C-alpha positions in Angstrom: -7.9 -20.2 -26.3 -8.2 -17.9 -23.0 -6.3 -15.6 -21.5 -5.6 -17.7 -18.2 -4.2 -21.0 -20.5 -1.4 -17.8 -21.7 -0.7 -16.7 -18.4 -0.1 -20.1 -17.3 2.1 -21.0 -20.5 4.2 -17.9 -20.1 5.0 -18.2 -16.1 5.8 -22.2 -16.7 8.1 -21.2 -19.6 9.8 -18.5 -17.0 9.9 -20.7 -14.4 10.9 -23.9 -16.2 9.2 -26.6 -13.9 5.0 -26.6 -13.5 5.1 -26.7 -9.8 6.6 -23.2 -9.2 4.4 -21.7 -12.1 1.6 -23.1 -10.0 2.5 -21.5 -7.0 2.8 -17.9 -9.4 -0.5 -18.5 -10.6 -2.2 -19.5 -7.3 -3.5 -23.1 -8.3 -2.9 -26.4 -8.5 -0.2 -28.3 -10.5 -2.6 -29.9 -11.7 -4.7 -27.6 -13.4 -2.0 -25.6 -14.5 -0.7 -28.9 -16.3 -4.4 -29.5 -17.5 -4.9 -25.8 -19.2 -1.6 -26.1 -20.9 -2.0 -29.5 -22.2 -5.7 -28.0 -23.9 -4.1 -25.0 -24.9 -1.8 -27.4 -27.1 -4.4 -29.0 -28.0 -5.8 -26.3 -29.9 -2.7 -24.8 -31.1 -2.3 -28.5 -32.5 1.5 -28.6 -31.2 3.7 -29.1 -28.1 5.0 -25.9 -26.2 7.0 -28.0 -24.1 9.7 -30.9 -23.7 8.8 -32.8 -20.7 11.3 -35.4 -20.7 14.1 -33.9 -18.7 14.0 -32.2 -14.9 13.8 -29.3 -15.9 10.6 -28.0 -18.8 11.7 -26.4 -21.5 10.3 -24.7 -24.6 9.9 -26.7 -27.9 10.3 -24.6 -30.8 6.5 -24.2 -31.8 7.0 -22.8 -27.7 9.7 -20.4 -28.4 7.8 -19.0 -31.2 4.5 -18.3 -29.2 6.1 -17.3 -26.2 6.5 -13.4 -27.0 2.7 -13.4 -28.9 1.5 -14.7 -25.9 3.1 -11.6 -23.7 1.8 -9.5 -26.3 -1.9 -10.3 -25.7 -1.9 -10.5 -21.7 -0.2 -6.9 -22.0 -2.9 -5.5 -24.5 -5.5 -7.1 -22.8 -4.0 -5.6 -19.7 -3.8 -2.3 -21.5 -7.6 -2.3 -22.4 -8.7 -2.0 -19.0 -5.1 0.4 -18.2 -7.0 2.6 -20.8 -10.3 3.0 -19.8 -8.8 3.8 -16.5 -7.0 6.6 -17.4 -9.4 8.1 -19.8 -11.7 7.9 -16.5 -8.6 9.6 -14.5 -7.9 6.1 -12.4 -5.1 4.0 -12.7 -4.9 0.6 -11.8 -2.8 -2.7 -12.4 0.7 -3.4 -11.2 4.6 -2.3 -12.1 7.4 -4.0 -11.3 10.6 -1.9 -10.5 13.9 -3.1 -10.7 16.8 -1.6 -8.5 20.7 -2.6 -8.7 21.9 -4.6 -5.9 23.4 -2.8 -3.6 21.9 1.1 -4.5 20.5 2.8 -1.8 19.5 5.8 -4.2 16.4 8.0 -2.4 15.2 9.9 -5.1 14.0 6.4 -6.5 11.9 5.7 -3.4 10.3 9.4 -3.3 9.0 8.8 -6.4 8.0 5.3 -5.9 5.9 7.1 -2.7 4.7 9.8 -4.7 3.4 7.3 -7.4 1.6 5.3 -4.7 -0.2 8.5 -3.2 -1.5 9.5 -6.8 -2.1 6.1 -7.6 -3.1 4.1 -4.9 -4.9 1.5 -7.4 -1.5 0.5 -8.9 0.8 -2.4 -6.9 4.2 -1.9 -7.5 6.9 -4.9 -6.6 10.3 -3.9 -5.7 13.1 -6.2 -6.6 16.9 -6.7 -6.7 19.2 -7.7 -9.2 22.6 -7.5 -10.7 22.3 -4.6 -13.9 22.8 -7.4 -16.3 19.2 -9.9 -15.0 17.7 -6.0 -14.5 18.3 -5.4 -18.0 17.2 -8.8 -19.7 13.7 -8.1 -17.1 13.1 -4.9 -18.8 13.9 -6.5 -22.5 11.6 -9.5 -22.0 8.9 -7.4 -19.5 9.3 -9.0 -16.5 10.2 -5.4 -15.0 8.8 -2.5 -16.4 11.1 -0.3 -15.1 15.0 -0.1 -13.4 17.9 1.4 -11.9 20.6 -0.4 -13.4 24.6 0.4 -13.2 25.9 0.4 -16.9 29.6 0.5 -19.0 29.6 4.0 -21.1 26.2 3.8 -22.5 22.9 2.7 -21.6 21.5 -0.9 -23.3 21.0 -0.4 -26.8 16.8 -0.4 -27.8 15.2 1.0 -24.8 14.4 4.3 -23.0 17.1 5.9 -20.4 17.2 8.6 -18.5 21.3 8.7 -16.8 21.3 9.6 -12.8 25.2 9.9 -12.6 28.3 9.6 -15.2 31.6 9.2 -13.5 34.9 8.0 -13.6 36.2 5.5 -11.8 38.3 6.7 -8.5 41.2 4.4 -6.7 40.6 4.6 -2.1 42.6 3.9 0.2 43.6 4.7 3.7 46.2 6.9 4.6 49.4 5.7 4.6 48.8 3.7 1.8 51.4 3.7 -1.1 48.3 5.4 -3.5 47.5 8.1 -1.1 51.1 9.2 -1.7 50.9 9.4 -5.4 49.3 12.2 -7.1 47.7 10.1 -10.4 47.2 6.4 -10.3 47.9 4.2 -13.4 45.9 0.5 -14.0 49.0 -1.0 -13.9 50.0 0.7 -11.0 46.8 -0.5 -9.2 46.1 -3.9 -9.6 49.9 -4.5 -8.0 47.6 -4.6 -5.0 44.5 -6.7 -3.7 41.3 -4.8 -4.7 38.0 -5.1 -3.2 35.3 -4.4 -5.6 31.7 -4.9 -6.9 30.6 -8.1 -8.1 30.4 -9.5 -12.2 26.9 -7.9 -13.6 27.1 -4.8 -12.0 28.0 -1.4 -13.9 31.3 -0.6 -12.4 32.4 -3.6 -12.5 31.9 -4.0 -16.3 33.8 -0.9 -16.7 37.0 -2.2 -14.6 37.1 -5.7 -16.1 37.0 -4.0 -19.8 39.4 -1.6 -19.2 41.9 -4.6 -17.8 41.2 -6.8 -20.3 41.6 -4.2 -23.0 45.3 -3.6 -21.3 45.8 -7.4 -21.4 46.2 -7.3 -17.1 44.4 -9.5 -14.7 44.0 -7.8 -11.6 43.5 -9.8 -8.1 39.9 -8.9 -6.6 40.7 -10.5 -3.1 37.4 -9.1 -2.0 33.6 -8.5 -3.2 30.8 -7.0 -2.0 27.6 -5.1 -3.6 27.5 -2.2 -1.3 29.6 0.7 -1.7 29.6 1.1 2.0 30.8 -2.0 2.3 33.9 -1.6 -0.2 34.4 1.5 1.7 34.9 0.0 4.8 36.9 -2.4 4.0 38.9 -0.2 2.0 39.4 1.8 5.4 40.6 -1.2 7.2 43.3 -1.6 4.6 42.1 -4.9 3.4 42.7 -4.1 -0.2 42.2 -1.0 -2.3 38.6 0.2 -3.5 37.1 0.6 -6.8 34.5 2.6 -6.7 33.1 6.0 -8.3 33.5 9.7 -6.8 30.3 9.7 -5.3 30.5 6.5 -3.7 33.3 7.7 -1.4 32.1 10.7 -0.7 31.1 10.2 2.8 34.3 8.7 3.6 36.9 11.7 2.6 38.4 12.1 6.0 38.8 8.1 6.0 40.0 7.5 2.6 42.0 8.8 0.2 40.4 8.8 -3.4 42.6 9.1 -6.7 41.0 8.9 -10.2 42.4 6.2 -12.2 44.1 7.8 -15.0 44.1 5.7 -17.7 40.1 4.3 -17.6 38.6 6.5 -19.4 35.1 5.1 -19.7 32.5 6.4 -17.5 30.5 3.6 -15.1 26.9 5.0 -15.4 23.7 4.8 -13.0 20.5 5.2 -15.1 16.8 4.4 -15.0 15.7 2.0 -18.0 12.3 1.0 -19.5 11.0 -0.5 -22.5 6.7 0.0 -22.3 5.7 3.7 -22.0 2.0 2.6 -23.9 1.1 1.5 -20.2 -0.3 4.4 -18.5 0.9 3.5 -15.0 4.6 3.5 -16.9 3.8 6.9 -18.2 2.8 8.3 -14.6 6.1 6.5 -12.6 8.1 8.1 -15.0 6.9 11.5 -14.6 7.3 10.9 -10.9 10.5 9.5 -11.1 12.1 12.6 -13.6 10.5 14.8 -10.9 12.5 13.0 -7.8 16.3 12.6 -9.6 15.5 16.3 -10.9 15.1 17.9 -7.5 17.6 16.0 -6.6 20.5 16.6 -8.6 19.9 20.2 -8.1 20.9 19.9 -4.7 23.1 16.7 -4.2 24.0 13.6 -6.0 22.2 10.5 -5.0 23.4 8.1 -2.6 24.4 4.7 -3.8 
């Protein structure tokens, strides 16, 4: 059994397709297939069900997958451990960022880390919070900036960056702008523009509505807070955001805290594996960047 066979096995399992897996590991499809077949012969069991267009894991394949990931991680840790001793970090880190989140301290942390450890390759990807959390759990993402409702995901390391209640933001002249207090029931009487499912802010809003058996009309969705605020400023719908998200729109929008939504929307860094020395170093730079930012102003999102 060779490490490259485990790498190909993991690639096929995650891509659910031999062609895409081959592209990912930069060899021919026939090469991937041959190595997987050899691995199956050594293990005495088929790892994939190839009967459908989408390749799926067999029971044996599912049992092997986490062990294969652990074996590759352990092999990578050998080189990283030596590099740590010699003060030379190498390898690769994948950093996730929730879609629509422009938060400069994260970029500052990545820049500082890259300057200190140029031998480590950094990949940055955007995705929904739900998918990023799953990526951290499975090990495909090392560190992620995600949105969450009330609490950070269980079983993962976390650093909460922001914890804020939801607000309704409307332009001058809107009926809600004249009220000093706004409830969820009053809010959903109007069309709403909000972030899409899979984001922490949307999770807070959906859970609050479900708790009161309310069914809001989400007229518009956007991943970026600026887009949501701009749509609301033009009178198209009431924006549901957090307070800091509309800070730069105070002259055009009036914000009212939604009184009966107590659950905060969180923005947090999450991680799983701190045995990786590169990961530990990135966390150090991240903590410094966000601490510096919070001592001056809240980060832009």
